[in-house]
PATIPA-425304 format. One line per 8 residues: their letters; for each residue x, y, z of N, C-alpha, C, O, CB. Coordinates in Angstrom, 2 decimals. Glycine has a CB too. Layout:
N
A	X Y Z X Y Z X Y Z X Y Z X Y Z  ...
END
This chain:
72
MISFERPP	0.83 -1.18 0.00 0.00 0.00 0.00 0.89 1.25 0.00 1.89 1.31 0.71 -0.95 -0.01 1.22  0.50 2.24 -0.79 1.26 3.48 -0.89 0.83 4.43 0.22 -0.36 4.59 0.48 1.07 4.14 -2.27  1.81 5.04 0.86 1.53 6.01 1.91 2.01 7.38 1.46 3.14 7.53 1.00 2.22 5.60 3.24  1.15 8.39 1.58 1.50 9.75 1.21 1.71 10.58 2.46 0.97 10.46 3.44 0.39 10.38 0.33  2.75 11.44 2.43 2.98 12.36 3.54 1.93 13.45 3.54 1.59 13.99 4.60 4.38 12.96 3.46  1.42 13.79 2.38 0.36 14.78 2.23 -0.62 14.25 1.19 -0.26 13.38 0.39 0.93 16.19 1.82  -1.84 14.75 1.18 -2.79 14.27 0.17 -2.34 14.68 -1.23 -1.70 15.72 -1.39 -4.19 14.82 0.45  -2.66 13.87 -2.25 -2.28 14.23 -3.61 -2.93 15.56 -4.02 -4.03 15.88 -3.58 -2.69 13.12 -4.59
CYRSYLLR	-2.25 16.29 -4.86 -2.72 17.59 -5.32 -3.59 17.42 -6.55 -3.29 16.60 -7.42 -1.53 18.54 -5.62  -4.67 18.19 -6.64 -5.52 18.19 -7.82 -5.91 19.62 -8.14 -6.41 20.33 -7.26 -6.77 17.31 -7.61  -5.71 20.05 -9.34 -6.15 21.36 -9.81 -6.77 21.18 -11.18 -6.35 20.31 -11.95 -4.97 22.40 -9.85  -7.76 21.98 -11.48 -8.32 22.00 -12.82 -8.48 23.45 -13.26 -8.77 24.33 -12.45 -9.69 21.24 -12.89  -8.28 23.68 -14.53 -8.39 25.02 -15.10 -9.11 24.94 -16.44 -9.01 23.95 -17.16 -6.99 25.67 -15.26  -9.82 25.99 -16.75 -10.36 26.18 -18.08 -9.35 27.03 -18.83 -8.97 28.10 -18.36 -11.80 26.84 -18.05  -8.91 26.57 -19.99 -7.90 27.28 -20.78 -8.57 27.93 -21.98 -9.32 27.30 -22.72 -6.78 26.32 -21.24  -8.28 29.22 -22.15 -8.69 29.96 -23.35 -7.42 30.58 -23.94 -6.51 30.96 -23.20 -9.78 31.06 -23.02
FREVQSES	-7.37 30.68 -25.24 -6.25 31.37 -25.86 -6.71 32.06 -27.13 -7.67 31.66 -27.78 -5.10 30.39 -26.16  -5.97 33.14 -27.45 -6.32 33.88 -28.66 -5.07 34.41 -29.32 -4.06 34.67 -28.67 -7.27 35.04 -28.33  -5.16 34.55 -30.61 -4.07 35.05 -31.42 -4.32 36.52 -31.70 -5.43 36.92 -32.06 -3.94 34.24 -32.74  -3.29 37.33 -31.53 -3.37 38.75 -31.82 -2.27 39.08 -32.82 -1.10 38.82 -32.57 -3.24 39.62 -30.52  -2.65 39.64 -33.95 -1.67 40.01 -34.96 -1.41 41.51 -34.88 -2.34 42.31 -34.79 -2.14 39.62 -36.39  -0.14 41.86 -34.92 0.22 43.28 -34.87 -0.14 43.94 -36.19 -0.28 43.27 -37.22 1.74 43.46 -34.56  -0.29 45.23 -36.14 -0.63 45.97 -37.35 0.61 46.54 -38.03 0.51 47.36 -38.94 -1.61 47.09 -37.03  1.78 46.11 -37.58 3.02 46.58 -38.19 3.23 45.88 -39.53 2.47 44.98 -39.91 4.23 46.33 -37.24
AEFQTTWY	4.25 46.29 -40.22 4.53 45.73 -41.54 4.88 44.24 -41.49 4.69 43.52 -42.46 5.66 46.49 -42.18  5.40 43.79 -40.33 5.79 42.38 -40.21 4.63 41.45 -39.87 4.77 40.23 -40.00 6.86 42.23 -39.16  3.52 41.98 -39.45 2.35 41.18 -39.03 2.75 40.08 -38.06 2.49 38.90 -38.28 1.66 40.56 -40.27  3.40 40.49 -36.98 3.81 39.55 -35.95 2.60 39.02 -35.19 1.64 39.75 -34.95 4.80 40.21 -34.97  2.65 37.75 -34.83 1.56 37.12 -34.09 1.97 36.93 -32.64 3.08 36.47 -32.36 1.17 35.77 -34.72  1.09 37.27 -31.72 1.28 37.04 -30.29 0.10 36.22 -29.79 -1.05 36.47 -30.17 1.43 38.39 -29.50  0.39 35.26 -28.94 -0.67 34.45 -28.34 -0.86 34.87 -26.89 0.11 35.07 -26.16 -0.33 32.93 -28.43  -2.11 35.00 -26.48 -2.46 35.29 -25.09 -3.23 34.11 -24.54 -4.09 33.54 -25.22 -3.29 36.61 -24.98
FYLEDPDT	-2.91 33.74 -23.31 -3.52 32.58 -22.67 -4.23 33.01 -21.40 -3.73 33.87 -20.66 -2.47 31.49 -22.36  -5.38 32.43 -21.15 -6.19 32.74 -19.97 -6.56 31.44 -19.28 -7.08 30.52 -19.92 -7.47 33.56 -20.35  -6.30 31.35 -18.00 -6.75 30.21 -17.21 -7.78 30.69 -16.22 -7.67 31.78 -15.67 -5.56 29.52 -16.47  -8.80 29.87 -16.01 -9.80 30.16 -14.98 -9.91 28.96 -14.06 -10.05 27.82 -14.53 -11.19 30.52 -15.62  -9.84 29.21 -12.77 -10.04 28.16 -11.78 -11.54 28.03 -11.55 -12.15 28.95 -11.02 -9.27 28.49 -10.43  -12.16 26.92 -11.94 -13.61 26.79 -11.82 -14.10 26.74 -10.37 -15.26 27.03 -10.09 -14.07 25.56 -12.54  -13.21 26.36 -9.45 -13.60 26.30 -8.04 -13.70 27.68 -7.41 -14.60 27.94 -6.61 -12.61 25.46 -7.26  -12.76 28.56 -7.77 -12.70 29.88 -7.13 -13.11 31.03 -8.04 -13.44 32.12 -7.56 -11.31 30.13 -6.63
GDHFTFSG	-13.11 30.79 -9.35 -13.40 31.86 -10.29 -12.20 32.75 -10.57 -12.31 33.71 -11.33 -14.52 32.69 -9.78  -11.05 32.44 -9.97 -9.84 33.23 -10.21 -9.42 33.11 -11.66 -9.55 32.04 -12.27 -8.69 32.78 -9.27  -8.92 34.22 -12.22 -8.44 34.26 -13.60 -6.94 34.53 -13.60 -6.44 35.29 -12.78 -9.20 35.33 -14.42  -6.25 33.92 -14.53 -4.82 34.10 -14.69 -4.58 34.42 -16.17 -5.09 33.72 -17.04 -4.01 32.84 -14.23  -3.80 35.45 -16.44 -3.53 35.88 -17.81 -2.04 35.78 -18.09 -1.22 36.16 -17.26 -4.03 37.33 -18.05  -1.70 35.25 -19.25 -0.31 35.06 -19.63 -0.09 35.61 -21.02 -0.90 35.39 -21.92 0.09 33.56 -19.57  1.01 36.34 -21.20 1.28 36.98 -22.48 2.14 36.11 -23.39 2.69 36.61 -24.38 1.95 38.30 -22.27  2.27 34.85 -23.09 3.02 33.94 -23.94 3.00 32.53 -23.39 2.67 32.30 -22.23 4.46 34.42 -24.09
LDALISFL	3.35 31.59 -24.24 3.34 30.19 -23.86 4.34 29.89 -22.75 4.06 29.08 -21.87 3.64 29.33 -25.07  5.51 30.54 -22.79 6.52 30.29 -21.76 6.00 30.64 -20.37 6.24 29.91 -19.41 7.79 31.09 -22.06  5.28 31.75 -20.25 4.73 32.17 -18.96 3.66 31.18 -18.49 3.58 30.87 -17.30 4.14 33.59 -19.05  2.84 30.71 -19.41 1.81 29.71 -19.06 2.45 28.43 -18.56 2.05 27.90 -17.52 0.90 29.41 -20.27  3.44 27.93 -19.28 4.11 26.69 -18.89 4.81 26.86 -17.55 4.78 25.95 -16.72 5.13 26.26 -19.96  5.43 27.99 -17.32 6.10 28.26 -16.05 5.10 28.20 -14.89 5.38 27.61 -13.85 6.80 29.63 -16.09  3.94 28.83 -15.08 2.90 28.79 -14.04 2.45 27.36 -13.79 2.35 26.94 -12.63 1.70 29.66 -14.45  2.17 26.61 -14.85 1.71 25.23 -14.67 2.78 24.37 -13.99 2.45 23.53 -13.15 1.34 24.61 -16.03
NSQLGCAE	4.04 24.58 -14.33 5.12 23.86 -13.65 5.15 24.19 -12.17 5.41 23.31 -11.34 6.47 24.20 -14.28  4.88 25.44 -11.82 4.87 25.83 -10.41 3.73 25.17 -9.65 3.81 25.01 -8.43 4.76 27.35 -10.28  2.69 24.78 -10.34 1.55 24.14 -9.71 1.76 22.64 -9.48 1.00 22.02 -8.74 0.32 24.36 -10.54  2.77 22.07 -10.11 3.01 20.63 -9.96 3.42 20.27 -8.54 3.16 19.14 -8.10 4.09 20.18 -10.93  4.04 21.17 -7.81 4.45 20.90 -6.45 3.48 21.51 -5.44 3.88 21.81 -4.32 5.84 21.44 -6.20  2.24 21.68 -5.82 1.26 22.36 -4.97 0.99 21.61 -3.67 1.15 20.39 -3.59 -0.03 22.54 -5.73  0.57 22.35 -2.68 0.16 21.78 -1.40 -1.23 22.33 -1.09 -1.57 23.43 -1.53 1.18 22.13 -0.25  -2.00 21.59 -0.36 -3.36 22.02 -0.04 -3.40 23.37 0.67 -4.36 24.12 0.54 -4.04 20.98 0.82
SSPPGRAV	-2.35 23.66 1.42 -2.34 24.92 2.19 -1.96 26.14 1.35 -2.12 27.27 1.80 -1.39 24.80 3.36  -1.45 25.90 0.13 -1.02 27.04 -0.68 -1.88 27.15 -1.93 -1.80 26.30 -2.82 0.46 26.91 -1.07  -2.71 28.19 -2.00 -3.54 28.38 -3.19 -2.67 28.79 -4.37 -1.55 29.25 -4.17 -4.63 29.44 -2.94  -3.16 28.61 -5.59 -2.36 28.99 -6.75 -2.03 30.47 -6.75 -2.84 31.29 -6.30 -3.07 28.63 -8.03  -0.86 30.84 -7.24 -0.45 32.24 -7.28 -0.84 32.90 -8.58 -1.17 32.23 -9.56 1.05 32.35 -7.08  -0.80 34.20 -8.60 -1.11 34.95 -9.82 0.12 35.04 -10.69 1.24 35.11 -10.19 -1.64 36.37 -9.47  -0.08 35.05 -11.97 1.02 35.18 -12.90 0.62 36.10 -14.04 -0.56 36.23 -14.37 1.46 33.81 -13.44  1.61 36.72 -14.62 1.35 37.60 -15.77 2.33 37.26 -16.87 2.30 37.87 -17.93 1.46 39.11 -15.39
END
């Protein structure tokens, strides 16, 4: 039988993302990502994939006593 020092962590998020194209001559594309915690209604906004992945990685070591942090 497996014994845990703390209960396993579980989080769920609704993910939305959108593409924004600049109006400059290069027509650069930027992606914006939005997470919503359905339990609390908290929203998290990220201005790129790297920031989103960094936030999700930080949640992998979550503990019940520490709610998710805000990220930009």
